[in-house]
C-alpha positions in Angstrom: 0.6 -37.0 66.2 3.9 -37.0 67.7 4.5 -32.9 66.9 1.1 -32.2 68.9 2.3 -34.5 72.0 6.4 -33.2 72.0 4.8 -29.4 71.6 2.1 -30.2 75.1 5.3 -32.2 76.8 4.3 -33.1 80.4 1.3 -31.4 80.0 -0.7 -33.3 78.2 -0.6 -36.3 81.3 -1.5 -33.9 83.5 -4.8 -32.9 81.2 -5.4 -36.7 80.3 -5.5 -37.5 84.2 -7.3 -34.5 85.2 -10.2 -34.8 82.7 -10.2 -38.8 83.2 -11.1 -38.1 87.0 -13.5 -35.6 85.5 -14.9 -38.5 83.5 -14.6 -40.5 87.0 -16.9 -37.5 88.6 -19.8 -37.5 85.9 -19.7 -41.3 84.7 -20.9 -44.3 87.2 -18.6 -46.9 87.7 -15.3 -46.7 89.2 -12.8 -47.8 86.1 -11.6 -44.2 84.9 -10.4 -43.0 88.0 -7.4 -45.8 87.9 -6.6 -44.7 83.9 -6.3 -41.1 85.3 -4.4 -41.7 88.1 -2.1 -43.6 85.9 -1.4 -40.2 83.1 -1.4 -38.4 86.3 1.8 -40.6 87.8 2.8 -41.4 84.2 3.0 -36.9 84.7 5.2 -36.8 88.0 7.8 -39.5 86.0 8.1 -37.2 83.5 8.8 -34.1 85.5 11.6 -35.9 87.7 13.6 -36.0 83.7 15.2 -39.2 83.6 16.3 -40.0 80.5 15.1 -43.4 80.1 11.5 -41.5 79.9 12.4 -38.1 77.5 10.5 -39.9 75.3 7.0 -40.2 73.9 7.7 -43.4 73.0 8.5 -44.7 76.4 5.9 -42.2 78.5 3.0 -43.6 76.6 4.6 -47.5 77.3 4.8 -46.4 81.1 1.4 -45.2 80.8 0.2 -48.2 79.8 1.7 -50.0 82.1 0.9 -47.8 85.2 -2.6 -48.4 83.7 -2.6 -51.9 83.9 -1.2 -52.0 87.9 -3.2 -49.6 89.0 -6.7 -51.4 87.9 -5.8 -54.6 89.4 -5.0 -52.7 92.6 -8.1 -50.9 91.9 -9.9 -53.9 91.1 -8.3 -56.2 93.4 -8.7 -54.0 96.7 -11.8 -51.4 95.6 -13.8 -54.1 93.9 -17.6 -53.8 95.7 -18.8 -57.3 94.7 -15.5 -58.6 96.5 -17.1 -57.5 100.2 -18.5 -60.1 102.1 -22.3 -59.2 103.2 -24.2 -60.2 105.9 -27.0 -61.6 103.7 -25.4 -64.0 101.6 -28.2 -65.9 100.1 -30.6 -62.6 99.4 -31.9 -62.8 95.8 -31.0 -66.3 95.3 -33.9 -67.9 96.8 -33.2 -71.3 95.2 -30.2 -71.2 97.1 -32.0 -70.3 100.2 -34.0 -73.4 99.4 -31.3 -75.9 100.1 -32.2 -78.1 103.6 -35.7 -76.8 103.6 -38.4 -79.5 104.2 -41.6 -80.5 102.1 -43.8 -82.6 100.7 -44.4 -83.3 97.1 -47.1 -81.4 95.6 -47.3 -83.7 92.7 -45.4 -86.7 92.1 -42.3 -87.4 91.0 -42.5 -89.6 87.4 -39.4 -90.2 85.0 -37.4 -87.9 87.8 -39.6 -84.8 87.7 -41.5 -83.5 89.4 -43.1 -80.5 91.5 -43.4 -79.1 95.0 -44.3 -76.5 97.2 -42.8 -73.9 98.7 -44.6 -70.6 100.3 -46.1 -69.4 97.6 -44.4 -71.2 94.5 -44.5 -74.6 93.2 -41.0 -75.7 92.5 -39.9 -78.2 89.4 -37.9 -80.6 91.5 -35.7 -84.0 90.3 -34.8 -87.5 91.9 -35.8 -90.5 92.6 -39.6 -91.5 91.6 -41.8 -91.0 94.9 -45.4 -90.3 95.1 -46.9 -87.0 96.2 -47.7 -86.1 99.5 -43.9 -88.0 100.4 -41.5 -85.9 102.5 -38.4 -84.2 101.0 -35.4 -82.6 101.7 -33.8 -79.8 99.5 -30.3 -80.7 98.4 -29.1 -78.8 95.8 -30.4 -76.7 92.7 -29.0 -77.0 89.7 -30.2 -75.7 86.2 -33.3 -74.7 86.9 -34.3 -77.8 89.1 -34.3 -78.6 92.8 -32.7 -81.6 93.4 -34.5 -83.8 96.2 -34.6 -86.7 97.9 -36.8 -88.6 100.5 -36.7 -87.7 104.3 -36.5 -91.4 106.1 
């Protein structure tokens, strides 16, 4: 393997970088682009002819370091999950219920009961209350809406 790496020299990094960029085009996600750019950056460093980067071991070490740096920068600035949404509670139905008021459908006995919100019956927890009591949702935790009586 060292002979193969030495035979192609700097062009290994160019080929690897272009191959990774191509794979990024044909596969979903945004991960291989950063490693491909690290390979191309390694080739640029190798083209400069600096003595400390002449061996394939140092080039491999530089490639690994640049890969980590590029991935971290890419995740920091181009992460689609990190973007702010105009609908932060979309698809988080239980979180949308916090602060809403309704009446108990079934009494809360031993800390557990049921309340109806729109067309759904939700499990609720809180102090023991009779059915028909007006409640407000304070929190959602472990699949239960934590409620208290509206006074």
